[in-house]
C-alpha positions as CSV (number, residue, x, y, z in Angstrom):
1,M,-16.6,-23.7,-6.6
2,A,-14.5,-24.0,-3.4
3,D,-11.3,-23.4,-5.4
4,R,-12.7,-20.1,-6.7
5,Q,-13.5,-19.0,-3.2
6,E,-9.9,-19.8,-2.0
7,L,-8.6,-17.9,-5.1
8,T,-10.7,-14.9,-4.2
9,E,-9.4,-15.0,-0.6
10,A,-5.8,-15.2,-1.9
11,E,-6.4,-12.4,-4.3
12,A,-7.9,-10.3,-1.5
13,A,-4.9,-11.0,0.8
14,R,-2.4,-10.1,-1.9
15,R,-4.3,-6.9,-2.8
16,S,-4.2,-6.0,0.9
17,W,-0.4,-6.4,1.3
18,M,0.3,-4.7,-2.1
19,S,-1.8,-1.7,-1.0
20,L,0.0,-1.5,2.3
21,L,3.4,-1.6,0.6
22,A,2.4,1.0,-1.9
23,K,1.2,3.4,0.8
24,A,4.0,2.7,3.3
25,P,6.6,5.5,3.9
26,A,9.7,4.6,1.8
27,G,12.2,5.2,4.5
28,R,10.4,3.1,7.1
29,L,9.9,0.3,4.5
30,A,13.6,0.3,3.7
31,D,14.5,0.2,7.4
32,L,12.3,-2.7,8.2
33,W,13.5,-4.6,5.1
34,Q,17.2,-4.0,5.9
35,A,16.6,-5.2,9.5
36,R,15.6,-8.6,8.0
37,G,19.1,-9.2,6.7
38,A,20.3,-10.0,3.2
39,A,17.9,-9.7,0.3
40,P,17.3,-12.9,-1.7
41,G,18.8,-13.2,-5.1
42,F,16.6,-12.3,-8.0
43,E,16.5,-11.4,-11.7
44,W,14.6,-8.5,-13.2
45,L,11.6,-9.3,-15.3
46,R,10.9,-5.6,-15.6
47,A,13.5,-3.2,-14.0
48,P,12.0,-0.3,-12.1
49,E,10.7,2.2,-14.5
50,V,9.0,5.5,-13.9
51,G,5.8,6.4,-15.8
52,G,2.5,8.1,-15.4
53,V,-1.0,6.8,-14.9
54,M,-4.4,8.5,-15.2
55,V,-6.3,8.7,-11.9
56,R,-10.0,8.4,-12.2
57,G,-12.6,9.6,-9.7
58,R,-16.4,9.4,-9.2
59,A,-18.6,12.3,-8.0
60,G,-19.9,11.3,-4.6
61,G,-18.1,7.9,-4.9
62,T,-21.0,6.5,-7.0
63,G,-21.4,8.9,-9.9
64,A,-20.0,8.7,-13.5
65,A,-16.3,8.2,-13.7
66,F,-14.1,11.1,-14.8
67,N,-10.4,11.7,-15.3
68,L,-9.1,13.4,-12.1
69,G,-5.5,13.8,-13.3
70,E,-2.2,12.1,-13.8
71,M,0.1,10.6,-11.2
72,V,3.8,9.5,-11.4
73,V,4.4,5.9,-10.5
74,T,7.3,3.4,-10.5
75,R,6.7,-0.2,-11.3
76,C,8.8,-3.3,-11.5
77,A,8.6,-7.1,-11.7
78,L,11.2,-9.6,-10.5
79,K,11.7,-13.3,-10.2
80,L,13.4,-15.0,-7.2
81,A,15.8,-17.9,-7.7
82,D,13.1,-20.4,-6.8
83,G,10.7,-19.0,-9.5
84,R,8.3,-16.9,-7.4
85,V,7.4,-13.6,-9.1
86,G,6.9,-10.3,-7.3
87,H,5.3,-7.1,-8.7
88,A,5.1,-3.6,-7.4
89,M,3.7,-0.2,-8.4
90,V,4.4,2.7,-6.0
91,Q,3.6,6.4,-6.2
92,G,6.5,8.6,-7.2
93,R,9.9,8.0,-8.6
94,D,11.3,5.7,-5.9
95,R,12.9,2.8,-7.6
96,K,14.3,1.3,-4.4
97,K,10.8,1.3,-2.8
98,A,9.4,-0.5,-5.8
99,E,12.2,-3.1,-5.6
100,I,11.6,-3.8,-1.9
101,A,7.8,-3.9,-2.4
102,A,8.3,-6.5,-5.3
103,L,10.7,-8.5,-3.1
104,V,8.1,-8.6,-0.3
105,D,5.4,-9.5,-2.7
106,A,7.4,-12.5,-3.9
107,G,8.4,-13.4,-0.4
108,M,4.7,-13.4,0.8
109,Q,4.1,-16.2,-1.7
110,G,6.5,-18.6,0.0
111,A,7.5,-20.2,3.3
112,E,8.7,-16.9,4.8
113,A,5.3,-15.3,4.5
114,E,4.5,-15.4,8.2
115,G,7.9,-13.9,9.1
116,L,7.3,-11.0,6.6
117,R,3.8,-10.5,7.9
118,A,4.8,-10.3,11.5
119,G,8.1,-8.5,11.1
120,L,7.2,-6.1,8.3
121,L,3.6,-5.8,7.2
122,E,2.0,-5.8,10.7
123,V,4.5,-3.3,11.9
124,L,3.9,-1.0,9.0
125,E,0.1,-1.4,9.4
126,A,0.2,-0.6,13.1
127,E,2.4,2.5,12.5
128,M,0.3,3.8,9.7
129,S,-2.9,3.3,11.6
130,S,-1.4,5.1,14.6
131,A,-0.3,8.0,12.4
132,K,-3.8,8.1,10.8
133,A,-5.5,8.2,14.2
134,A,-3.1,11.0,15.4
135,R,-4.0,13.1,12.3
136,A,-7.7,12.5,12.9
137,A,-7.4,13.5,16.5
138,K,-5.5,16.7,15.5
139,A,-8.1,17.5,12.9
140,D,-10.9,16.8,15.4
141,Q,-9.5,19.5,17.7
142,T,-10.5,22.1,15.0
143,K,-14.0,20.9,14.7
144,V,-16.6,23.6,15.1
145,D,-20.1,22.7,16.4
146,F,-22.6,25.2,15.1
147,F,-25.8,25.6,17.0
148,T,-28.8,28.0,17.2
149,M,-29.5,29.5,20.6
150,V,-33.2,30.3,21.4
151,R,-33.4,33.6,23.1
152,G,-37.0,33.4,24.3
153,E,-38.1,36.6,22.5
154,D,-41.1,35.1,20.7
């Protein structure tokens, strides 16, 4: 039972960094990756390919699922020289972003995980959180509070 709990935590951690990589701005991800130095050698298991996926939604977040529409994605899979496998699926037609995301995924499964976490994932997360907070603050400035004023003419 303890093994299943650890597996669940590992899955949750991997989902978290995969989500972060998929949402990260492509240019910033590429800059942070290049700053790390030379990329490790790898072979393609599935070269980056562009395709479409159906996006599903739920009314109110809990209602019956319905097809919202289609979205273009790029996916790939690669294997590092030491046998670790990395996967990626990113929105749009950016093959390079998918390659970098798969390399990071594979790297996060080895000894360099802490370096990748500190030098790339945490930086991306902080920048994306800051940008989200800035957007929220800007939107909050347009908030209108409606109220009813009692005039005393009863």
